C-alpha angles and dihedrals in degrees: 000000000000116000094196117129117234109215140163122257117203123194118202132182127204129215103304091205094054114017107005099193130153114212126192119191127180120195140175139177092221093254099074097250115142115260121244129234112320133192125193136181120235118232088251089063098252128119105246123221117256109236106174145353120205138161117261134196118219118193114229117259117242115224126220090249092052091052092052090048093047107032114195116250127216112255116218111225115246087233094058114116116174091191094052112126113234129190113213138168120257110211117210108183112270096340123103110283123247129220121227133180123216144147122277092241092055093048089050091055091045090053089045093051092046091055091049092049093048090054089046091051091049091053091048094049090051090051091048089052087054092049090048092054089049094048095045093049095047101036100083094054097032119118090207103052090152094065094045087049089052093051090048093052090048093054093038091245117162108224095224138126134199121234131183119233142175131197139185116225126191108212128184131173146136133265126193117229126191104233090207099045105023103044091121096046113137100223094192091054090048091056093043092052100040109030114095139164126231137173128232092197116087093216094055115081120189105215103169134012135179129188112217138168099027112180136168110237 
């Protein structure tokens, strides 16, 4: 037995020269009987003109409690075939891809195992990071650095630590100025804007720099 609610839908139009609004209103008394004559007021304050009255069907609303009592189930598509043979491309880095053919069910299990392995690897990497923090903090004061070094090598942990440093560098040099065109050149601004510091050592990273005390000798 259908539980759809049979109601009445009214269509109104307000003054096209002033408001020009189309209003649709659906009503029901809860028992499915057609509603009687209805009048409404437009938000502009006018009485709109009734254009049509037709029966309308409203699907019942499912409450949260009803959803919990009747949980939805996943419907398997009619076209689903777990034994269907599928040809797909196997990507291997930058080398030429290969093509393989396998059943849908086998591909599904491969995808599932790949997702599980990815989660497992993430957990292991997190644990390795924790071990690295423990080793680097204890290594300097440890009486058994050899054992800590062996653990680090087994887990491919680089025994390094990051330090912050600052240095003062005294730099001097020359700059050629054209006496005819550059007579108004601000030497101090030129040095501030163009003098930079870099490192030729891969382990040294210059994060911040500031040029100060520029003077012309």
